[in-house]
C-alpha positions in Angstrom: 0.0 0.0 0.0 1.6 3.3 -1.0 1.6 6.6 0.9 -1.3 8.1 -1.1 -3.5 5.0 -0.4 -2.8 5.1 3.3 -3.8 8.8 3.4 -7.1 8.0 1.6 -7.9 5.3 4.0 -7.0 7.4 7.0 -9.2 10.3 5.8 -12.1 7.9 5.2 -11.7 6.4 8.7 -11.6 9.8 10.3 -14.7 11.0 8.3 -16.6 7.8 9.3 -15.8 8.2 13.0 -16.6 11.9 13.0 -20.0 11.5 11.4 -20.8 8.1 12.8 -20.9 9.1 16.5 -24.5 10.2 17.0 -26.9 9.9 19.9 -28.2 6.5 20.9 -31.8 6.1 19.8 -34.1 3.3 18.6 -33.2 2.9 14.9 -34.0 0.7 11.9 -31.3 -1.9 12.6 -33.2 -4.5 14.7 -32.0 -4.0 18.3 -31.0 -6.4 21.0 -33.9 -8.4 22.4 -36.3 -7.7 19.6 -36.0 -11.2 18.0 -36.3 -14.6 19.8 -33.1 -16.6 20.0 -34.3 -19.1 17.3 -34.9 -16.4 14.8 -31.4 -14.8 15.6 -29.7 -18.2 14.9 -31.7 -18.9 11.7 -31.0 -15.5 10.1 -27.3 -15.9 11.1 -27.0 -19.4 9.5 -28.8 -18.1 6.4 -26.1 -15.4 6.0 -23.1 -17.9 6.1 -23.1 -19.0 2.4 -23.3 -15.3 1.3 -20.5 -14.3 3.6 -18.2 -17.1 2.4 -18.9 -16.1 -1.3 -18.2 -12.5 -0.3 -14.9 -13.4 1.3 -13.7 -15.3 -1.8 -15.0 -12.4 -4.0 -13.0 -9.8 -2.2 -10.0 -12.1 -2.1 -10.1 -12.7 -5.8 -10.5 -9.0 -6.6 -7.6 -7.9 -4.4 -5.3 -10.7 -5.6 -5.9 -9.6 -9.2 -5.8 -5.8 -8.5 -4.2 -4.9 -5.2 -4.7 -1.2 -5.9 -8.5 -1.6 -5.5 -8.2 -1.8 -1.8 -8.6 2.0 -1.6 -11.9 1.9 -3.6 -13.1 -1.1 -1.5 -12.2 0.7 1.8 -14.1 3.8 0.5 -17.2 1.8 -0.3 -17.1 0.3 3.3 -16.6 3.8 4.8 -19.6 5.0 2.8 -21.7 2.3 4.2 -20.5 3.1 7.8 -21.1 6.8 7.5 -24.4 6.9 5.7 -26.0 4.1 7.8 -24.9 5.8 11.0 -26.7 9.0 10.2 -30.1 8.3 11.9 -33.1 10.6 11.0 -35.9 10.9 13.6 -39.2 9.4 12.2 -42.7 10.6 12.9 -43.4 7.3 14.5 -40.9 7.9 17.4 -38.3 5.6 15.8 -35.5 6.5 13.3 -34.6 5.8 9.8 -31.3 5.8 7.9 -29.8 5.1 4.5 -27.9 1.9 3.9 -25.1 3.0 1.6 -24.7 -0.6 0.3 -25.8 0.2 -3.3 -22.5 1.9 -4.2 -20.4 -1.3 -3.2 -22.9 -3.6 -4.9 -22.7 -1.7 -8.3 -18.9 -1.5 -8.1 -17.9 -4.9 -6.7 -21.0 -7.0 -6.8 -23.4 -8.0 -4.0 -21.3 -10.8 -2.6 -18.5 -8.5 -1.6 -20.9 -6.1 0.2 -22.0 -8.8 2.6 -18.5 -8.7 4.1 -18.4 -4.9 4.2 -21.8 -4.8 5.7 -21.3 -7.3 8.5 -18.1 -5.4 9.5 -20.0 -2.1 9.6 -22.8 -3.7 11.6 -20.4 -5.1 14.1 -18.8 -1.8 14.6 -22.1 0.0 14.9 -23.4 -2.6 17.4 -20.3 -2.4 19.6 -19.4 1.3 19.4 -22.6 3.0 18.7 -25.2 0.7 20.2 -26.9 0.8 16.8 -28.4 -2.6 16.2 -27.3 -5.6 18.3 -24.9 -8.5 18.4 -27.7 -11.1 18.8 -29.6 -9.6 15.8 -26.4 -9.3 13.7 -27.6 -12.1 11.4 -30.9 -10.6 10.7 -29.5 -7.1 10.2 -26.7 -8.5 7.9 -29.3 -10.4 5.8 -31.5 -7.3 5.2 -29.0 -4.6 4.8 -25.8 -6.4 3.6 -27.3 -9.2 1.5 -31.0 -8.7 0.3 -30.6 -5.0 -0.4 -27.3 -5.3 -2.4 -28.5 -8.3 -4.4 -31.6 -6.4 -5.5 -29.5 -3.3 -6.2 -27.2 -5.4 -8.4 -30.0 -7.2 -10.1 -31.9 -3.9 -11.0 -28.7 -2.4 -12.3 -28.0 -5.3 -14.6 -31.6 -5.3 -15.8 -31.3 -1.5 -16.6 -28.0 -2.2 -18.5 -29.7 -4.8 -20.7 -32.6 -2.5 -21.3 -30.1 0.2 -22.4 -31.3 2.6 -19.6 -29.0 5.6 -19.1 -26.2 4.6 -16.8 -26.8 7.4 -14.2 -30.6 6.6 -14.2 -29.8 2.9 -13.7 -27.5 3.7 -10.7 -30.1 6.0 -9.2 -33.0 3.4 -9.6 -30.9 0.4 -8.4 -29.5 2.3 -5.2 -33.0 3.7 -4.4 -34.9 0.5 -4.8 -32.2 -1.6 -3.0 -32.5 0.7 0.0 -36.3 0.4 0.1 -36.0 -3.4 -0.3 -33.8 -3.6 2.8 -36.6 -2.2 4.8 -39.1 -4.5 3.2 -37.0 -7.4 4.4 -36.7 -5.9 7.9 -40.5 -5.6 8.0 -40.8 -9.2 7.2 -38.3 -10.2 9.8 -40.1 -8.3 12.5 -43.5 -9.5 11.3 -42.4 -13.2 11.5 -41.3 -12.7 15.1 -44.2 -10.4 16.2 -47.5 -11.3 14.8 -49.3 -12.8 17.9 -52.4 -10.4 17.7 -52.7 -10.4 13.9 -51.6 -12.1 10.7 -48.0 -11.9 9.3 -49.1 -9.8 6.4 -50.9 -7.3 8.6 -48.0 -7.1 10.9 -45.7 -6.6 7.9 -47.9 -3.8 6.7 -47.8 -2.1 10.1 -44.0 -2.2 10.2 -43.8 -0.8 6.6 -46.1 2.0 7.6 -43.6 2.8 10.4 -40.7 2.9 7.9 -42.3 4.6 4.9 -42.7 8.3 6.0 -38.9 8.8 6.3 -37.5 5.9 4.5 -38.9 6.8 1.0 -37.3 10.2 0.8 -34.1 8.8 2.4 -33.9 6.2 -0.4 -34.2 8.8 -3.0 -31.4 10.9 -1.3 -29.3 7.7 -1.3 -29.9 7.1 -4.9 -28.8 10.7 -5.7 -25.7 10.5 -3.5 -24.7 7.2 -5.1 -24.9 8.8 -8.6 -22.8 11.8 -7.5 -20.0 9.6 -6.0 -19.8 7.5 -9.1 -19.6 10.6 -11.3 -16.8 11.8 -9.1 -15.1 8.4 -9.4 -15.4 8.4 -13.1 -13.4 11.7 -13.0 -10.7 10.8 -10.5 -10.6 6.9 -10.3 -10.8 5.8 -14.0 -8.0 3.2 -13.7 -9.7 1.6 -10.7 -13.1 1.6 -12.4 -11.6 0.1 -15.5 -9.9 -2.6 -13.4 -13.3 -3.8 -12.0 -14.9 -3.6 -15.4 -17.2 -0.7 -14.6 -15.7 1.5 -17.3 -14.5 0.3 -20.6 -10.9 0.7 -21.7 -10.4 3.8 -23.8 -9.8 3.0 -27.5 
């Protein structure tokens, strides 16, 4: 790692810590004690194959292009920062963006599972945002389900010849929203004693919707702006991962 790369990573780390330290409130990561032990174990086990695939994906990428570690670190820092900024909701809870769309578009959804679980562990331990017992459920919704939907939508848009920036906006926005749909399902499966699962899911979605919809749109815009900046200042790295074509 050269001196410039070390400076970039140090700056990204400082930026993440500065903006990540926010007051402890009830936020959209599922908190400790909100899921029964059986559900915690089940969601954790479900994450294992995705995490294994993510580890090998990152290992392969860095073995082939060691210089991409800066871009990978930046993607992880973006997830940490943007998912730590919690916005008060009209329901008395809080919402936040996920930030996983950027990494999913650049490195694929498998790699984001590793970035996501690292971010979620740091947030649970340092910020009391989410929980250790619910790490599996939170990883599945934010670092697996959302990124895979983001990546799928981006690829569909590419095949349909949709403008690249429009495709990035749509995939990042809808991936963010899908994360909270999965969270609603997770909560509904565990807490539907007085109603049906579908009704419980609807109630949780209504809790998320007032703030999450505009936040998802903002995340889509931010993702577009960051990729536009990368296309200006990080062309070699984007060509290395196949995001940009080689100049003829």
